[in-house]
PDB file of N, CA, C and O in Angstrom:
ATOM      1  N   MET A   1       8.882 125.293 -26.699  1.00  0.00           N
ATOM      2  CA  MET A   1       9.502 124.247 -27.485  1.00  0.00           C
ATOM      3  C   MET A   1       9.939 124.816 -28.821  1.00  0.00           C
ATOM      4  O   MET A   1       9.329 125.733 -29.372  1.00  0.00           O
ATOM      5  N   LYS A   2      11.003 124.242 -29.310  1.00  0.00           N
ATOM      6  CA  LYS A   2      11.569 124.705 -30.573  1.00  0.00           C
ATOM      7  C   LYS A   2      11.580 123.563 -31.582  1.00  0.00           C
ATOM      8  O   LYS A   2      11.353 122.405 -31.232  1.00  0.00           O
ATOM      9  N   LYS A   3      11.844 123.901 -32.816  1.00  0.00           N
ATOM     10  CA  LYS A   3      11.867 122.900 -33.886  1.00  0.00           C
ATOM     11  C   LYS A   3      12.877 121.792 -33.589  1.00  0.00           C
ATOM     12  O   LYS A   3      12.665 120.638 -33.963  1.00  0.00           O
ATOM     13  N   ARG A   4      13.969 122.140 -32.922  1.00  0.00           N
ATOM     14  CA  ARG A   4      14.990 121.130 -32.624  1.00  0.00           C
ATOM     15  C   ARG A   4      14.515 120.102 -31.598  1.00  0.00           C
ATOM     16  O   ARG A   4      15.186 119.094 -31.377  1.00  0.00           O
ATOM     17  N   ASP A   5      13.361 120.350 -30.968  1.00  0.00           N
ATOM     18  CA  ASP A   5      12.784 119.416 -30.001  1.00  0.00           C
ATOM     19  C   ASP A   5      11.989 118.307 -30.678  1.00  0.00           C
ATOM     20  O   ASP A   5      11.482 117.405 -30.011  1.00  0.00           O
ATOM     21  N   TYR A   6      11.881 118.372 -31.992  1.00  0.00           N
ATOM     22  CA  TYR A   6      11.079 117.414 -32.743  1.00  0.00           C
ATOM     23  C   TYR A   6      11.915 116.712 -33.810  1.00  0.00           C
ATOM     24  O   TYR A   6      12.863 117.280 -34.351  1.00  0.00           O
ATOM     25  N   PHE A   7      11.547 115.476 -34.097  1.00  0.00           N
ATOM     26  CA  PHE A   7      12.226 114.700 -35.123  1.00  0.00           C
ATOM     27  C   PHE A   7      11.211 114.356 -36.208  1.00  0.00           C
ATOM     28  O   PHE A   7      10.202 113.702 -35.946  1.00  0.00           O
ATOM     29  N   PHE A   8      11.488 114.800 -37.412  1.00  0.00           N
ATOM     30  CA  PHE A   8      10.658 114.494 -38.570  1.00  0.00           C
ATOM     31  C   PHE A   8      11.242 113.246 -39.223  1.00  0.00           C
ATOM     32  O   PHE A   8      12.323 113.296 -39.810  1.00  0.00           O
ATOM     33  N   CYS A   9      10.542 112.149 -39.123  1.00  0.00           N
ATOM     34  CA  CYS A   9      11.051 110.854 -39.573  1.00  0.00           C
ATOM     35  C   CYS A   9      10.427 110.468 -40.906  1.00  0.00           C
ATOM     36  O   CYS A   9       9.222 110.234 -41.000  1.00  0.00           O
ATOM     37  N   TYR A  10      11.263 110.405 -41.929  1.00  0.00           N
ATOM     38  CA  TYR A  10      10.818 110.010 -43.267  1.00  0.00           C
ATOM     39  C   TYR A  10      11.188 108.557 -43.586  1.00  0.00           C
ATOM     40  O   TYR A  10      10.964 108.089 -44.702  1.00  0.00           O
ATOM     41  N   ASN A  11      11.751 107.850 -42.610  1.00  0.00           N
ATOM     42  CA  ASN A  11      12.239 106.494 -42.813  1.00  0.00           C
ATOM     43  C   ASN A  11      11.303 105.510 -42.108  1.00  0.00           C
ATOM     44  O   ASN A  11      11.186 105.532 -40.883  1.00  0.00           O
ATOM     45  N   VAL A  12      10.646 104.658 -42.871  1.00  0.00           N
ATOM     46  CA  VAL A  12       9.686 103.706 -42.306  1.00  0.00           C
ATOM     47  C   VAL A  12      10.373 102.724 -41.367  1.00  0.00           C
ATOM     48  O   VAL A  12       9.759 102.281 -40.396  1.00  0.00           O
ATOM     49  N   ASN A  13      11.629 102.371 -41.628  1.00  0.00           N
ATOM     50  CA  ASN A  13      12.342 101.447 -40.752  1.00  0.00           C
ATOM     51  C   ASN A  13      12.582 102.059 -39.374  1.00  0.00           C
ATOM     52  O   ASN A  13      12.487 101.368 -38.359  1.00  0.00           O
ATOM     53  N   VAL A  14      12.890 103.343 -39.338  1.00  0.00           N
ATOM     54  CA  VAL A  14      13.072 104.029 -38.057  1.00  0.00           C
ATOM     55  C   VAL A  14      11.737 104.083 -37.319  1.00  0.00           C
ATOM     56  O   VAL A  14      11.689 103.852 -36.111  1.00  0.00           O
ATOM     57  N   SER A  15      10.669 104.380 -38.023  1.00  0.00           N
ATOM     58  CA  SER A  15       9.355 104.435 -37.393  1.00  0.00           C
ATOM     59  C   SER A  15       8.948 103.082 -36.817  1.00  0.00           C
ATOM     60  O   SER A  15       8.378 103.014 -35.728  1.00  0.00           O
ATOM     61  N   LYS A  16       9.236 102.018 -37.539  1.00  0.00           N
ATOM     62  CA  LYS A  16       8.935 100.671 -37.039  1.00  0.00           C
ATOM     63  C   LYS A  16       9.758 100.371 -35.792  1.00  0.00           C
ATOM     64  O   LYS A  16       9.246  99.795 -34.832  1.00  0.00           O
ATOM     65  N   PHE A  17      11.024 100.756 -35.803  1.00  0.00           N
ATOM     66  CA  PHE A  17      11.897 100.539 -34.653  1.00  0.00           C
ATOM     67  C   PHE A  17      11.365 101.289 -33.435  1.00  0.00           C
ATOM     68  O   PHE A  17      11.333 100.742 -32.332  1.00  0.00           O
ATOM     69  N   MET A  18      10.950 102.529 -33.630  1.00  0.00           N
ATOM     70  CA  MET A  18      10.409 103.322 -32.522  1.00  0.00           C
ATOM     71  C   MET A  18       9.140 102.668 -31.973  1.00  0.00           C
ATOM     72  O   MET A  18       8.941 102.632 -30.759  1.00  0.00           O
ATOM     73  N   ALA A  19       8.300 102.163 -32.838  1.00  0.00           N
ATOM     74  CA  ALA A  19       7.077 101.485 -32.396  1.00  0.00           C
ATOM     75  C   ALA A  19       7.421 100.252 -31.563  1.00  0.00           C
ATOM     76  O   ALA A  19       6.780  99.989 -30.545  1.00  0.00           O
ATOM     77  N   GLU A  20       8.435  99.495 -31.996  1.00  0.00           N
ATOM     78  CA  GLU A  20       8.874  98.321 -31.245  1.00  0.00           C
ATOM     79  C   GLU A  20       9.373  98.700 -29.853  1.00  0.00           C
ATOM     80  O   GLU A  20       9.256  97.917 -28.911  1.00  0.00           O
ATOM     81  N   LYS A  21       9.924  99.893 -29.731  1.00  0.00           N
ATOM     82  CA  LYS A  21      10.445 100.394 -28.451  1.00  0.00           C
ATOM     83  C   LYS A  21       9.353 101.059 -27.619  1.00  0.00           C
ATOM     84  O   LYS A  21       9.617 101.532 -26.513  1.00  0.00           O
ATOM     85  N   GLY A  22       8.137 101.099 -28.139  1.00  0.00           N
ATOM     86  CA  GLY A  22       7.027 101.685 -27.409  1.00  0.00           C
ATOM     87  C   GLY A  22       6.979 103.204 -27.474  1.00  0.00           C
ATOM     88  O   GLY A  22       6.327 103.849 -26.652  1.00  0.00           O
ATOM     89  N   ILE A  23       7.666 103.766 -28.449  1.00  0.00           N
ATOM     90  CA  ILE A  23       7.684 105.216 -28.608  1.00  0.00           C
ATOM     91  C   ILE A  23       6.634 105.597 -29.645  1.00  0.00           C
ATOM     92  O   ILE A  23       6.668 105.132 -30.784  1.00  0.00           O
ATOM     93  N   GLU A  24       5.708 106.446 -29.232  1.00  0.00           N
ATOM     94  CA  GLU A  24       4.608 106.831 -30.106  1.00  0.00           C
ATOM     95  C   GLU A  24       4.913 108.136 -30.833  1.00  0.00           C
ATOM     96  O   GLU A  24       5.537 109.041 -30.279  1.00  0.00           O
ATOM     97  N   PHE A  25       4.473 108.214 -32.052  1.00  0.00           N
ATOM     98  CA  PHE A  25       4.612 109.451 -32.815  1.00  0.00           C
ATOM     99  C   PHE A  25       3.528 110.429 -32.403  1.00  0.00           C
ATOM    100  O   PHE A  25       2.496 110.040 -31.856  1.00  0.00           O
ATOM    101  N   ILE A  26       3.774 111.703 -32.671  1.00  0.00           N
ATOM    102  CA  ILE A  26       2.778 112.736 -32.399  1.00  0.00           C
ATOM    103  C   ILE A  26       1.719 112.710 -33.485  1.00  0.00           C
ATOM    104  O   ILE A  26       0.520 112.747 -33.211  1.00  0.00           O
ATOM    105  N   THR A  27       2.190 112.646 -34.725  1.00  0.00           N
ATOM    106  CA  THR A  27       1.286 112.607 -35.873  1.00  0.00           C
ATOM    107  C   THR A  27       2.020 112.033 -37.071  1.00  0.00           C
ATOM    108  O   THR A  27       3.249 111.959 -37.092  1.00  0.00           O
ATOM    109  N   VAL A  28       1.254 111.636 -38.053  1.00  0.00           N
ATOM    110  CA  VAL A  28       1.783 111.247 -39.357  1.00  0.00           C
ATOM    111  C   VAL A  28       1.172 112.225 -40.343  1.00  0.00           C
ATOM    112  O   VAL A  28      -0.027 112.499 -40.305  1.00  0.00           O
ATOM    113  N   SER A  29       2.013 112.748 -41.227  1.00  0.00           N
ATOM    114  CA  SER A  29       1.534 113.767 -42.155  1.00  0.00           C
ATOM    115  C   SER A  29       2.306 113.676 -43.463  1.00  0.00           C
ATOM    116  O   SER A  29       3.165 112.812 -43.639  1.00  0.00           O
ATOM    117  N   GLN A  30       1.983 114.583 -44.373  1.00  0.00           N
ATOM    118  CA  GLN A  30       2.639 114.633 -45.670  1.00  0.00           C
ATOM    119  C   GLN A  30       3.286 115.999 -45.836  1.00  0.00           C
ATOM    120  O   GLN A  30       2.657 117.032 -45.602  1.00  0.00           O
ATOM    121  N   ASP A  31       4.544 115.991 -46.242  1.00  0.00           N
ATOM    122  CA  ASP A  31       5.260 117.227 -46.513  1.00  0.00           C
ATOM    123  C   ASP A  31       4.599 117.910 -47.711  1.00  0.00           C
ATOM    124  O   ASP A  31       4.406 117.292 -48.758  1.00  0.00           O
ATOM    125  N   LEU A  32       4.260 119.163 -47.551  1.00  0.00           N
ATOM    126  CA  LEU A  32       3.535 119.864 -48.614  1.00  0.00           C
ATOM    127  C   LEU A  32       4.363 120.057 -49.882  1.00  0.00           C
ATOM    128  O   LEU A  32       3.818 120.051 -50.986  1.00  0.00           O
ATOM    129  N   LYS A  33       5.672 120.229 -49.728  1.00  0.00           N
ATOM    130  CA  LYS A  33       6.523 120.448 -50.905  1.00  0.00           C
ATOM    131  C   LYS A  33       6.909 119.151 -51.597  1.00  0.00           C
ATOM    132  O   LYS A  33       6.799 119.039 -52.818  1.00  0.00           O
ATOM    133  N   THR A  34       7.367 118.157 -50.814  1.00  0.00           N
ATOM    134  CA  THR A  34       7.891 116.934 -51.412  1.00  0.00           C
ATOM    135  C   THR A  34       6.835 115.838 -51.567  1.00  0.00           C
ATOM    136  O   THR A  34       7.031 114.874 -52.307  1.00  0.00           O
ATOM    137  N   LYS A  35       5.720 115.997 -50.862  1.00  0.00           N
ATOM    138  CA  LYS A  35       4.630 115.012 -50.851  1.00  0.00           C
ATOM    139  C   LYS A  35       5.022 113.709 -50.150  1.00  0.00           C
ATOM    140  O   LYS A  35       4.287 112.724 -50.230  1.00  0.00           O
ATOM    141  N   LYS A  36       6.166 113.690 -49.467  1.00  0.00           N
ATOM    142  CA  LYS A  36       6.594 112.502 -48.739  1.00  0.00           C
ATOM    143  C   LYS A  36       5.888 112.435 -47.388  1.00  0.00           C
ATOM    144  O   LYS A  36       5.618 113.458 -46.760  1.00  0.00           O
ATOM    145  N   ILE A  37       5.596 111.212 -46.957  1.00  0.00           N
ATOM    146  CA  ILE A  37       4.950 110.968 -45.670  1.00  0.00           C
ATOM    147  C   ILE A  37       6.031 110.945 -44.587  1.00  0.00           C
ATOM    148  O   ILE A  37       7.116 110.400 -44.789  1.00  0.00           O
ATOM    149  N   PHE A  38       5.715 111.549 -43.427  1.00  0.00           N
ATOM    150  CA  PHE A  38       6.642 111.522 -42.295  1.00  0.00           C
ATOM    151  C   PHE A  38       5.873 111.313 -41.004  1.00  0.00           C
ATOM    152  O   PHE A  38       4.677 111.592 -40.911  1.00  0.00           O
ATOM    153  N   SER A  39       6.598 110.813 -40.009  1.00  0.00           N
ATOM    154  CA  SER A  39       6.084 110.713 -38.644  1.00  0.00           C
ATOM    155  C   SER A  39       6.819 111.744 -37.817  1.00  0.00           C
ATOM    156  O   SER A  39       8.017 111.958 -38.005  1.00  0.00           O
ATOM    157  N   LEU A  40       6.111 112.383 -36.904  1.00  0.00           N
ATOM    158  CA  LEU A  40       6.706 113.412 -36.065  1.00  0.00           C
ATOM    159  C   LEU A  40       6.838 112.890 -34.643  1.00  0.00           C
ATOM    160  O   LEU A  40       5.872 112.398 -34.059  1.00  0.00           O
ATOM    161  N   TYR A  41       8.049 113.003 -34.089  1.00  0.00           N
ATOM    162  CA  TYR A  41       8.333 112.545 -32.735  1.00  0.00           C
ATOM    163  C   TYR A  41       8.854 113.697 -31.898  1.00  0.00           C
ATOM    164  O   TYR A  41       9.537 114.589 -32.403  1.00  0.00           O
ATOM    165  N   PHE A  42       8.524 113.671 -30.602  1.00  0.00           N
ATOM    166  CA  PHE A  42       9.125 114.595 -29.657  1.00  0.00           C
ATOM    167  C   PHE A  42      10.413 113.961 -29.170  1.00  0.00           C
ATOM    168  O   PHE A  42      10.421 112.794 -28.780  1.00  0.00           O
ATOM    169  N   ILE A  43      11.497 114.711 -29.189  1.00  0.00           N
ATOM    170  CA  ILE A  43      12.790 114.187 -28.758  1.00  0.00           C
ATOM    171  C   ILE A  43      12.907 114.346 -27.241  1.00  0.00           C
ATOM    172  O   ILE A  43      13.096 115.447 -26.724  1.00  0.00           O
ATOM    173  N   ASP A  44      12.789 113.217 -26.547  1.00  0.00           N
ATOM    174  CA  ASP A  44      13.028 113.188 -25.106  1.00  0.00           C
ATOM    175  C   ASP A  44      14.114 112.145 -24.850  1.00  0.00           C
ATOM    176  O   ASP A  44      14.697 111.613 -25.794  1.00  0.00           O
ATOM    177  N   GLU A  45      14.385 111.853 -23.591  1.00  0.00           N
ATOM    178  CA  GLU A  45      15.452 110.905 -23.267  1.00  0.00           C
ATOM    179  C   GLU A  45      15.181 109.516 -23.830  1.00  0.00           C
ATOM    180  O   GLU A  45      16.091 108.865 -24.343  1.00  0.00           O
ATOM    181  N   LYS A  46      13.945 109.063 -23.737  1.00  0.00           N
ATOM    182  CA  LYS A  46      13.588 107.731 -24.245  1.00  0.00           C
ATOM    183  C   LYS A  46      13.761 107.666 -25.763  1.00  0.00           C
ATOM    184  O   LYS A  46      14.303 106.695 -26.289  1.00  0.00           O
ATOM    185  N   PHE A  47      13.304 108.692 -26.454  1.00  0.00           N
ATOM    186  CA  PHE A  47      13.457 108.733 -27.905  1.00  0.00           C
ATOM    187  C   PHE A  47      14.940 108.764 -28.282  1.00  0.00           C
ATOM    188  O   PHE A  47      15.368 108.030 -29.172  1.00  0.00           O
ATOM    189  N   GLN A  48      15.718 109.606 -27.612  1.00  0.00           N
ATOM    190  CA  GLN A  48      17.136 109.744 -27.944  1.00  0.00           C
ATOM    191  C   GLN A  48      17.885 108.442 -27.704  1.00  0.00           C
ATOM    192  O   GLN A  48      18.750 108.074 -28.499  1.00  0.00           O
ATOM    193  N   ALA A  49      17.568 107.741 -26.621  1.00  0.00           N
ATOM    194  CA  ALA A  49      18.211 106.456 -26.344  1.00  0.00           C
ATOM    195  C   ALA A  49      17.888 105.442 -27.437  1.00  0.00           C
ATOM    196  O   ALA A  49      18.763 104.695 -27.875  1.00  0.00           O
ATOM    197  N   ALA A  50      16.630 105.417 -27.874  1.00  0.00           N
ATOM    198  CA  ALA A  50      16.226 104.501 -28.946  1.00  0.00           C
ATOM    199  C   ALA A  50      16.917 104.870 -30.259  1.00  0.00           C
ATOM    200  O   ALA A  50      17.348 103.985 -30.998  1.00  0.00           O
ATOM    201  N   MET A  51      17.025 106.154 -30.552  1.00  0.00           N
ATOM    202  CA  MET A  51      17.689 106.582 -31.781  1.00  0.00           C
ATOM    203  C   MET A  51      19.170 106.226 -31.745  1.00  0.00           C
ATOM    204  O   MET A  51      19.730 105.787 -32.750  1.00  0.00           O
ATOM    205  N   ASP A  52      19.801 106.411 -30.598  1.00  0.00           N
ATOM    206  CA  ASP A  52      21.215 106.030 -30.446  1.00  0.00           C
ATOM    207  C   ASP A  52      21.393 104.536 -30.678  1.00  0.00           C
ATOM    208  O   ASP A  52      22.346 104.110 -31.330  1.00  0.00           O
ATOM    209  N   GLU A  53      20.457 103.730 -30.132  1.00  0.00           N
ATOM    210  CA  GLU A  53      20.509 102.286 -30.330  1.00  0.00           C
ATOM    211  C   GLU A  53      20.315 101.934 -31.800  1.00  0.00           C
ATOM    212  O   GLU A  53      21.036 101.090 -32.332  1.00  0.00           O
ATOM    213  N   TYR A  54      19.356 102.566 -32.459  1.00  0.00           N
ATOM    214  CA  TYR A  54      19.102 102.302 -33.870  1.00  0.00           C
ATOM    215  C   TYR A  54      20.353 102.602 -34.699  1.00  0.00           C
ATOM    216  O   TYR A  54      20.759 101.803 -35.543  1.00  0.00           O
ATOM    217  N   ARG A  55      20.947 103.748 -34.446  1.00  0.00           N
ATOM    218  CA  ARG A  55      22.139 104.144 -35.208  1.00  0.00           C
ATOM    219  C   ARG A  55      23.313 103.221 -34.943  1.00  0.00           C
ATOM    220  O   ARG A  55      24.078 102.912 -35.857  1.00  0.00           O
ATOM    221  N   ALA A  56      23.465 102.775 -33.696  1.00  0.00           N
ATOM    222  CA  ALA A  56      24.560 101.850 -33.358  1.00  0.00           C
ATOM    223  C   ALA A  56      24.371 100.522 -34.067  1.00  0.00           C
ATOM    224  O   ALA A  56      25.332  99.953 -34.584  1.00  0.00           O
ATOM    225  N   ASN A  57      23.132 100.018 -34.098  1.00  0.00           N
ATOM    226  CA  ASN A  57      22.846  98.754 -34.770  1.00  0.00           C
ATOM    227  C   ASN A  57      22.976  98.865 -36.283  1.00  0.00           C
ATOM    228  O   ASN A  57      23.344  97.901 -36.954  1.00  0.00           O
ATOM    229  N   LYS A  58      22.676 100.031 -36.810  1.00  0.00           N
ATOM    230  CA  LYS A  58      22.735 100.246 -38.261  1.00  0.00           C
ATOM    231  C   LYS A  58      24.179 100.185 -38.768  1.00  0.00           C
ATOM    232  O   LYS A  58      24.422  99.738 -39.889  1.00  0.00           O
ATOM    233  N   THR A  59      25.127 100.626 -37.958  1.00  0.00           N
ATOM    234  CA  THR A  59      26.518 100.665 -38.407  1.00  0.00           C
ATOM    235  C   THR A  59      27.228  99.333 -38.238  1.00  0.00           C
ATOM    236  O   THR A  59      28.379  99.194 -38.651  1.00  0.00           O
ATOM    237  N   LYS A  60      26.562  98.347 -37.635  1.00  0.00           N
ATOM    238  CA  LYS A  60      27.201  97.023 -37.427  1.00  0.00           C
ATOM    239  C   LYS A  60      27.153  96.191 -38.684  1.00  0.00           C
ATOM    240  O   LYS A  60      27.638  95.059 -38.694  1.00  0.00           O
TER     241      LYS A  60
END
């Protein structure tokens, strides 16, 4: 697996949307440099479909 297989989510609204879709994060952590909290997701077909839906709804 490579870094591109993972999504580092710093947006709480995206994380809430993923939870509503039944997509679980791998972990929640804090970026050592910025001190911002993020959720880490594995990018699979289900995640990508949910992200596409989120982005489509966001632009409406």
